[in-house]
DSSP file (Angstrom, degrees, kcal/mol; ACC not computed):
  #  RESIDUE AA STRUCTURE BP1 BP2  ACC     N-H-->O    O-->H-N    N-H-->O    O-->H-N    TCO  KAPPA ALPHA  PHI   PSI    X-CA   Y-CA   Z-CA
    1    1 A M              0   0    0      0, 0.0     2,-0.5     0, 0.0    59,-0.2   0.000 360.0 360.0 360.0 129.6    1.6   45.7   11.5
    2    2 A S        -     0   0    0     85,-0.0     2,-0.3     2,-0.0     0, 0.0  -0.982 360.0-160.9-118.7 127.6    4.4   43.6   12.9
    3    3 A L        -     0   0    0     -2,-0.5    37,-0.1     4,-0.0     3,-0.0  -0.836   8.5-142.4-108.8 140.9    7.9   44.0   11.3
    4    4 A A    >   -     0   0    0     -2,-0.3     3,-2.4     1,-0.1    33,-0.3  -0.778  31.4 -91.3-106.2 146.0   10.6   41.5   11.7
    5    5 A P  T 3  S+     0   0    0      0, 0.0    33,-0.2     0, 0.0     3,-0.1  -0.294 116.6  26.1 -52.1 144.1   14.4   42.1   12.2
    6    6 A G  T 3  S+     0   0    0     31,-3.2     2,-0.3     1,-0.3    32,-0.1   0.263  88.5 136.4  83.1  -6.0   16.0   42.1    8.6
    7    7 A Q    <   -     0   0    0     -3,-2.4    30,-2.7    30,-0.2     2,-0.3  -0.541  56.2-125.3 -72.1 132.5   12.7   43.2    6.9
    8    8 A A  E     +A   36   0A   0     -2,-0.3    85,-1.6    28,-0.2     2,-0.3  -0.577  38.4 172.8 -72.6 134.5   13.1   45.8    4.2
    9    9 A V  E     -AB  35  92A   0     26,-1.8    26,-3.1    -2,-0.3     2,-0.4  -0.945  24.2-139.2-143.7 164.7   10.9   48.9    4.8
   10   10 A R  E     -AB  34  91A   0     81,-2.9    81,-1.8    -2,-0.3     2,-0.4  -0.977  22.3-121.9-125.9 135.1   10.3   52.4    3.4
   11   11 A V  E     - B   0  90A   0     22,-2.3    21,-1.9    -2,-0.4    79,-0.2  -0.667  43.0-108.4 -71.8 122.5    9.7   55.6    5.3
   12   12 A K        -     0   0    0     77,-2.7     2,-1.4    -2,-0.4    20,-0.2  -0.211  22.6-128.0 -54.7 141.8    6.4   56.9    4.1
   13   13 A L        +     0   0    0     18,-0.2     2,-0.3    19,-0.1    -1,-0.1  -0.591  56.0 140.9 -89.1  74.1    6.8   60.0    1.9
   14   14 A E        -     0   0    0     -2,-1.4    17,-0.1    75,-0.1    18,-0.0  -0.926  28.2-174.5-126.3 149.6    4.3   62.3    3.7
   15   15 A W    >>  -     0   0    0     -2,-0.3     4,-2.8     1,-0.1     3,-1.2  -0.938  38.6-113.3-133.8 150.8    4.3   65.9    4.6
   16   16 A P  H 3> S+     0   0    0      0, 0.0     4,-1.8     0, 0.0    -1,-0.1   0.829 116.0  60.5 -49.7 -33.1    1.9   68.2    6.6
   17   17 A E  H 34 S+     0   0    0      1,-0.2    -3,-0.0     2,-0.2     0, 0.0   0.751 118.6  26.4 -69.9 -27.6    1.1   70.0    3.3
   18   18 A T  H <4 S+     0   0    0     -3,-1.2    -1,-0.2     2,-0.2    -4,-0.0   0.695 125.8  45.5-104.6 -28.6   -0.3   66.9    1.7
   19   19 A K  H  < S-     0   0    0     -4,-2.8    -2,-0.2     1,-0.3    -5,-0.0   0.734 104.6-127.0 -91.4 -25.8   -1.4   64.8    4.9
   20   20 A G     <  -     0   0    0     -4,-1.8    -1,-0.3    -5,-0.4    -2,-0.2  -0.518  61.8  -6.4  97.9-178.1   -3.2   67.7    6.6
   21   21 A P  S    S+     0   0    0      0, 0.0     2,-0.3     0, 0.0    -4,-0.0  -0.300  87.1 135.8 -51.2 119.7   -2.6   69.0   10.2
   22   22 A C        -     0   0    0     -2,-0.1     2,-0.6     2,-0.0    -2,-0.1  -0.978  58.5-119.8-157.9 166.7   -0.3   66.6   11.8
   23   23 A H        -     0   0    0     -2,-0.3     2,-0.3     2,-0.0    28,-0.1  -0.908  36.0-150.1-118.1  99.1    2.8   66.3   14.0
   24   24 A I        -     0   0    0     -2,-0.6     2,-0.0     1,-0.1    -2,-0.0  -0.589  14.8-171.4 -85.0 127.2    5.2   64.5   12.0
   25   25 A R        +     0   0    0     -2,-0.3    61,-0.3     2,-0.1    -1,-0.1  -0.299  53.6  88.5-118.0  49.5    7.6   62.4   13.9
   26   26 A T  S    S-     0   0    0     59,-0.1     5,-0.1    -2,-0.0    59,-0.1  -0.999  80.7-102.2-142.2 131.5   10.0   61.4   11.2
   27   27 A P    >>  -     0   0    0      0, 0.0     3,-1.1     0, 0.0     4,-0.6  -0.307  26.7-132.5 -56.4 142.5   13.3   63.1    9.9
   28   28 A H  G >4 S+     0   0    0      1,-0.3     3,-1.4     2,-0.2     0, 0.0   0.899 103.3  59.4 -56.0 -48.3   12.8   64.8    6.7
   29   29 A Y  G 34 S+     0   0    0      1,-0.3    -1,-0.3     3,-0.1     0, 0.0   0.582 103.1  52.8 -66.6 -13.9   15.8   63.3    5.2
   30   30 A L  G X4 S+     0   0    0     -3,-1.1     3,-2.8     2,-0.1   -19,-0.4   0.573  76.7 118.2 -89.8 -17.6   14.5   59.8    5.7
   31   31 A R  T << S+     0   0    0     -3,-1.4   -18,-0.2    -4,-0.6   -19,-0.2  -0.278  88.2   7.9 -63.6 131.6   11.1   60.2    4.0
   32   32 A G  T 3  S+     0   0    0    -21,-1.9    -1,-0.3     1,-0.3     2,-0.3   0.410 102.7 125.0  85.4  -5.9   10.8   58.0    1.0
   33   33 A R    <   -     0   0    0     -3,-2.8   -22,-2.3   -21,-0.1     2,-0.4  -0.631  56.5-126.7 -97.2 148.5   14.1   56.2    1.8
   34   34 A Q  E     +A   10   0A   0     -2,-0.3    33,-0.4   -24,-0.2   -24,-0.2  -0.744  36.1 157.4 -95.1 139.6   14.5   52.4    2.3
   35   35 A G  E     -A    9   0A   0    -26,-3.1   -26,-1.8    -2,-0.4     2,-0.4  -0.564  35.8-103.3-137.2-159.8   16.0   50.8    5.2
   36   36 A V  E     -AC   8  65A   0     29,-1.6    29,-2.9   -28,-0.2     2,-0.3  -0.986  30.1-117.4-143.4 128.2   16.1   47.6    7.2
   37   37 A V  E     - C   0  64A   0    -30,-2.7   -31,-3.2    -2,-0.4    27,-0.2  -0.433  26.8-177.1 -64.8 126.4   14.4   46.9   10.5
   38   38 A E  E     -     0   0A   0     25,-3.1     2,-0.3     1,-0.3    26,-0.2   0.869  61.7 -39.4 -85.2 -51.3   17.1   46.1   13.3
   39   39 A R  E     - C   0  63A   0     24,-1.3    24,-2.9   -34,-0.1     2,-0.3  -0.961  54.5 -97.2-176.6 155.4   14.7   45.3   16.1
   40   40 A R  E     - C   0  62A   0     -2,-0.3    22,-0.2    22,-0.2     3,-0.1  -0.671  25.9-167.5 -78.4 131.3   11.5   46.1   17.8
   41   41 A L  E     -     0   0A   0     20,-3.6     2,-0.3     1,-0.4    21,-0.2   0.529  49.1 -90.0-103.7  -4.6   12.0   48.4   20.9
   42   42 A G  E     - C   0  61A   0     19,-0.6    19,-2.6     2,-0.0     2,-0.4  -0.816  48.3 -60.5 130.3-178.0    8.5   48.1   22.4
   43   43 A S  E     + C   0  60A   0     -2,-0.3     2,-0.3    17,-0.2    17,-0.2  -0.958  51.8 173.8-117.1 136.9    5.1   49.7   22.3
   44   44 A F  E     - C   0  59A   0     15,-2.5    15,-3.3    -2,-0.4     2,-0.1  -0.901  41.1 -83.3-137.2 160.9    4.8   53.3   23.3
   45   45 A A  E     - C   0  58A   0     -2,-0.3    13,-0.2    13,-0.3    12,-0.1  -0.401  58.0-101.1 -59.9 129.9    2.0   56.0   23.2
   46   46 A N    >>  -     0   0    0     11,-1.6     4,-1.7     1,-0.2     3,-0.6  -0.427  27.4-153.2 -62.5 122.5    1.7   57.6   19.8
   47   47 A P  H 3> S+     0   0    0      0, 0.0     4,-1.6     0, 0.0    -1,-0.2   0.676  90.6  65.2 -74.1 -14.8    3.5   60.9   20.0
   48   48 A E  H 3> S+     0   0    0      2,-0.2     4,-0.6     1,-0.2     6,-0.1   0.876 108.9  38.5 -68.8 -38.7    1.5   62.4   17.2
   49   49 A D  H X4>S+     0   0    0     -3,-0.6     5,-1.9     1,-0.2     3,-1.3   0.937 112.7  55.6 -73.5 -44.9   -1.7   62.1   19.3
   50   50 A L  H ><5S+     0   0    0     -4,-1.7     3,-1.6     1,-0.3    -2,-0.2   0.801  99.8  61.5 -59.4 -33.7    0.0   63.1   22.4
   51   51 A A  H 3<5S+     0   0    0     -4,-1.6    -1,-0.3     1,-0.3    -2,-0.2   0.826 110.7  41.5 -61.2 -30.4    1.2   66.4   20.7
   52   52 A F  T <<5S-     0   0    0     -3,-1.3    -1,-0.3    -4,-0.6    -2,-0.2   0.249 117.0-112.7-104.2  15.7   -2.4   67.2   20.3
   53   53 A A  T < 5S+     0   0    0     -3,-1.6    -3,-0.2     1,-0.2    -2,-0.1   0.759  70.6 140.8  56.5  34.1   -3.6   66.1   23.8
   54   54 A R      < -     0   0    0     -5,-1.9    -1,-0.2     1,-0.1    -2,-0.1  -0.695  67.3 -84.3 -97.9 155.1   -5.6   63.2   22.3
   55   55 A P        -     0   0    0      0, 0.0     2,-0.6     0, 0.0    -1,-0.1  -0.370  52.4-143.9 -53.8 134.3   -5.9   59.8   23.6
   56   56 A A        -     0   0    0     -7,-0.1     2,-0.2    -6,-0.1     3,-0.0  -0.944   4.7-147.2-117.8 115.4   -2.8   57.8   22.3
   57   57 A A        -     0   0    0     -2,-0.6   -11,-1.6   -12,-0.1     2,-0.4  -0.494  32.4-101.1 -70.4 145.5   -2.8   54.3   21.2
   58   58 A A  E     -C   45   0A   0    -13,-0.2     2,-0.3    -2,-0.2   -13,-0.3  -0.539  42.7-170.5 -74.3 127.4    0.3   52.3   21.8
   59   59 A L  E     -C   44   0A   0    -15,-3.3   -15,-2.5    -2,-0.4     2,-0.3  -0.863  27.3-105.8-118.4 152.7    2.3   51.8   18.7
   60   60 A D  E     -C   43   0A   0     -2,-0.3    27,-2.4   -17,-0.2     2,-0.4  -0.573  31.9-153.9 -74.7 133.2    5.4   49.6   18.0
   61   61 A L  E     -CD  42  86A   0    -19,-2.6   -20,-3.6    -2,-0.3   -19,-0.6  -0.924  15.2-171.4-111.8 132.6    8.7   51.5   17.8
   62   62 A Y  E     -CD  40  85A   0     23,-2.8    23,-2.8    -2,-0.4     2,-0.6  -0.899  28.5-126.7-126.6 153.2   11.7   50.1   15.8
   63   63 A H  E     -CD  39  84A   0    -24,-2.9   -25,-3.1    -2,-0.3   -24,-1.3  -0.925  33.8-167.8 -92.5 123.0   15.3   50.7   15.1
   64   64 A V  E     -CD  37  83A   0     19,-2.8    19,-2.2    -2,-0.6     2,-0.4  -0.888  10.0-144.6-112.5 140.1   15.7   51.0   11.3
   65   65 A R  E     -CD  36  82A   0    -29,-2.9   -29,-1.6    -2,-0.4     2,-0.4  -0.869  16.5-174.5-104.9 134.3   19.1   50.9    9.7
   66   66 A F  E     - D   0  81A   0     15,-2.6    15,-2.0    -2,-0.4     2,-0.6  -0.962  32.9-108.6-128.2 148.6   19.8   53.0    6.6
   67   67 A D  E  >  - D   0  80A   0    -33,-0.4     4,-1.2    -2,-0.4     3,-0.4  -0.656  26.9-147.3 -80.5 120.0   23.0   53.1    4.5
   68   68 A Q  H  > S+     0   0    0     11,-1.5     4,-2.5    -2,-0.6     6,-0.5   0.805  90.6  54.3 -63.4 -35.5   24.6   56.3    5.2
   69   69 A P  H  > S+     0   0    0      0, 0.0     4,-1.2     0, 0.0    -1,-0.2   0.849 108.3  52.4 -69.0 -28.8   26.3   56.9    1.8
   70   70 A A  H  4 S+     0   0    0     -3,-0.4    -2,-0.2     2,-0.2     5,-0.1   0.810 112.6  42.8 -67.2 -29.9   23.0   56.6    0.2
   71   71 A I  H  < S+     0   0    0     -4,-1.2    -3,-0.1    -3,-0.3    -1,-0.1   0.924 134.1  13.9 -81.3 -54.9   21.2   59.1    2.6
   72   72 A W  H  < S-     0   0    0     -4,-2.5    -2,-0.2     2,-0.3     3,-0.1   0.534  95.7-119.1-113.7  -1.7   23.9   61.9    2.6
   73   73 A G  S  < S+     0   0    0     -4,-1.2     2,-0.3    -5,-0.5    -3,-0.1   0.757  84.3  81.4  76.3  22.2   26.3   61.0   -0.2
   74   74 A E        +     0   0    0     -6,-0.5    -2,-0.3     2,-0.1    -1,-0.2  -0.977  55.9  64.2-152.0 162.1   29.3   60.6    2.0
   75   75 A G  S    S-     0   0    0     -2,-0.3     2,-0.3    -3,-0.1     3,-0.0  -0.647  76.1 -76.3 115.7-177.4   30.8   57.8    4.2
   76   76 A H    >   -     0   0    0     -2,-0.2     3,-2.5     1,-0.1    -8,-0.2  -0.795  53.7 -75.1-121.2 165.6   32.0   54.4    3.3
   77   77 A A  T 3  S+     0   0    0     -2,-0.3     3,-0.1     1,-0.3    -1,-0.1  -0.350 122.0  29.0 -58.7 137.7   30.5   51.1    2.4
   78   78 A G  T 3  S+     0   0    0      1,-0.4    -1,-0.3    -2,-0.0     2,-0.2   0.216  86.0 130.1  90.4 -11.4   29.1   49.7    5.5
   79   79 A D    <   -     0   0    0     -3,-2.5   -11,-1.5   -12,-0.0    -1,-0.4  -0.509  38.0-170.3 -72.3 143.2   28.4   53.0    7.3
   80   80 A A  E     -D   67   0A   0    -13,-0.2     2,-0.4    -2,-0.2   -13,-0.2  -0.864  27.4-147.9-135.4 164.3   25.0   53.1    8.7
   81   81 A I  E     -D   66   0A   0    -15,-2.0   -15,-2.6    -2,-0.3     2,-0.5  -0.996  19.0-158.4-128.5 126.5   22.5   55.5   10.3
   82   82 A V  E     -D   65   0A   0     -2,-0.4     2,-0.3   -17,-0.2   -17,-0.2  -0.972  14.9-177.8-113.5 123.4   20.1   53.8   12.9
   83   83 A V  E     -D   64   0A   0    -19,-2.2   -19,-2.8    -2,-0.5     2,-0.5  -0.951  28.6-124.5-126.7 136.8   16.9   55.7   13.6
   84   84 A E  E     +D   63   0A   0     -2,-0.3     2,-0.4   -21,-0.2   -21,-0.2  -0.720  40.4 173.0 -79.3 125.6   13.9   55.1   16.0
   85   85 A L  E     -D   62   0A   0    -23,-2.8   -23,-2.8    -2,-0.5     2,-0.2  -0.993  28.4-126.6-138.6 132.4   10.7   55.0   13.9
   86   86 A F  E >   -D   61   0A   0     -2,-0.4     3,-2.1   -61,-0.3     4,-0.3  -0.535  27.5-115.7 -79.7 150.8    7.1   54.2   14.8
   87   87 A E  G >  S+     0   0    0    -27,-2.4     3,-2.1     1,-0.3    -1,-0.1   0.788 110.9  69.6 -57.8 -33.8    5.3   51.7   12.8
   88   88 A T  G 3  S+     0   0    0      1,-0.3    -1,-0.3   -28,-0.2   -76,-0.0   0.770 101.2  49.7 -56.2 -31.4    2.8   54.2   11.5
   89   89 A W  G <  S+     0   0    0     -3,-2.1   -77,-2.7   -64,-0.1     2,-0.3   0.405 101.4  78.6 -93.5  -0.8    5.7   55.8    9.4
   90   90 A L  E <   +B   11   0A   0     -3,-2.1   -79,-0.2    -4,-0.3   -81,-0.0  -0.865  49.3 177.0-116.8 147.5    6.9   52.5    7.8
   91   91 A E  E     -B   10   0A   0    -81,-1.8   -81,-2.9    -2,-0.3    -3,-0.0  -0.968  43.7 -85.5-138.4 151.2    5.6   50.5    5.0
   92   92 A P  E      B    9   0A   0      0, 0.0   -83,-0.3     0, 0.0   -85,-0.0  -0.341 360.0 360.0 -54.3 136.0    7.0   47.2    3.4
   93   93 A A              0   0    0    -85,-1.6   -84,-0.2   -58,-0.1   -59,-0.0   0.403 360.0 360.0 -87.2 360.0    9.6   48.0    0.7
């Protein structure tokens, strides 16, 4: 999957209890939330595989911007949170 700057995405709503044994690399407060891709940061070894000492394929890592008031219910219009997220945790919104 290749995501473009400005593309709307959603963080997958997955949990270890439903996905099975895994090393989830996404903040809980962002799961199921919609954001916008700011930029691609490059390709890096999948930390979920590295956590279990498995061979790790390279995955694209992105800066994704989220509206702060929508996430935490505080802040001002235009306030944002920018988070680094791997492509496997994102889906088109």
